Residue, then its C-alpha position, 0 to 999 in steps of 0.5 A: x075703862x067704861x064710858x064714864x068721865x075719864x081722868x088722867x092723873x100724874x105728878x112729879x114726886x113719884x108714885x108713892x107720894x102722899x099727895x099723889x095718892x090723895x089726888x087719886x082717891x079724890x078724883x075717883x069720885x068724878x069718873x074713871x081714873x088712869x094714874x101714871x107716875x114715875x118710879x122716882x121723883x121728877x121734881x124740877x123737870x119742867x117740860x122735859x121729855x125722854x128722848x135718849x133712853x127707852x121709856x119703860x112702863x109697868x102696870x101696878x094696879x087695875x080694878x074697877x074704875x082705876x088703872x095705874x102705871x109706873x114709868x121711868x119718864x117725866x111728868x110730861x112723858x106720862x101725860x103724852x103716854x096717857x094720851x097716845x098709848x094707854x087710852x082709846x080716847x082723850x081724857x076729859x080732865x088731866x090733874x097733876x099733883x098734889x105736889x109737896x112744895x110750892x109751885x107759885x111765882x117763878x117755881x112754875x118755870x121749873x115745875x113738872x107738876x105744872x108742865x104736865x097740866x100745860x101738856x094737856x092744855x096743848x091738846x085742849x084738855x082741861x087741866x089743873x096742877x095742885x101743890x101745897x106750900x110745904x115740903x117733906x114726905x109726910x106733910x099734912x094735907x087734910x085741909x086741901x080736900x074741900x078746895x080740890x073738889x070745889x075747883x075740880x067741879x068748877x072746871x068739869x062744869x065750865x071747862x077752861x079756855x083753849x090753851x089755858x090750865x090752872x096752877x093751884x097752890x094751897x097754903x101749908x096746914x095750920x090751925x086756922x082754916x083756909x079763908x077761901x080761894x083767890x084768882x091771882x097773878x104770878x108773883x115776881x119772885x125768884x131764887x138766888x142760887x148758891x152752890x156748895x163745893x164738896x168732895x166725893x170719896x174719890x177726891x173729885x170735886x162736885x157741887x150741890x145747889x141750894x138757894x134763897x127765895x126772894x119775893x120783892x113783889x109788893x102787889x096785893x094780887x099775887x099768888x105769894x100774897x094769897x098764900x101768905x094770907x092763908x088763901x088758895x091761890x089760883x093762877x090761870x097759865x097758858x102755853x103761849x109764851x109770846x110777849x104780844x105787847x112787844x110785837x109792834x114795838x120791836x122793829x129791826x128795819x131801823 
C-alpha cells in the first residue's frame, strides 16, 4: 500500500456477498483498500472474537490499491487483524457491509456489521456500518450507491466524535427513489423468538430458532420509521454502554 487514504473493509455475510463486493468497488474511489472478510457468513455474531480455535488467513487478491484476505474469524476479528497484523499504520476509515438485511432497532445488538464499526471506534477510527432492509443473496442495491458515497464523503471530510460510529440502514429497493437521509434514534423494537422442535436423521431432537419482529415504537424520529417512509436511516452509536442518568439515582447505602 502507498500513502493514500487507507480504508479497511469487512462484513458479516461472507467474502462472496454482493453487498461486500459493491462496497469494495465504491470505497476504491476514496483510497487504498484492504478488505478482510470471513469464508462463511458470520451474521448475528455481534462483538464475538475467536479465542478457542486458531485464526487462519489467506491472501486471495492483490493489485494496485487493493489487498483482500479471507479468514475463519468474526467481523470483529477481521478488524482487529487489519489493525494489528496486515497494516503498517492504522486505517483512516473502516466501513462494514453492505449487509443483506436490516440492522435497525434491536438488530444492532446482534449485528456483526455494526460491531465491526464499533471495534474501529474503540481505537478512534471513523467507522460506518451499512445495511439494506432486505434479505437474500441477490437483492437489488443500485439505489444505495449515491448515499454510501455521500455519507462516506461527509465522514472523511468532518470525521466523527471519539467513540462514535454510524449505523446506516437503507430501505429496500423500490420504484420510488429514496427521499433523503434522516439522522434518527434507534427504535424500541424487538424480536419475539420462536423455537421449532425438529428431529435429526439419528432420532435426536434439536431446535431451530425463528421469530417475529415487533415494532411498537410510535415515535416519529426512529430508524424504523425512517425506513418505512423510504429514507436512509443514520443512527450515531457509541461504545460507552453506561446509563449515565442512573449513576446518581442508584444508591446502595440506604
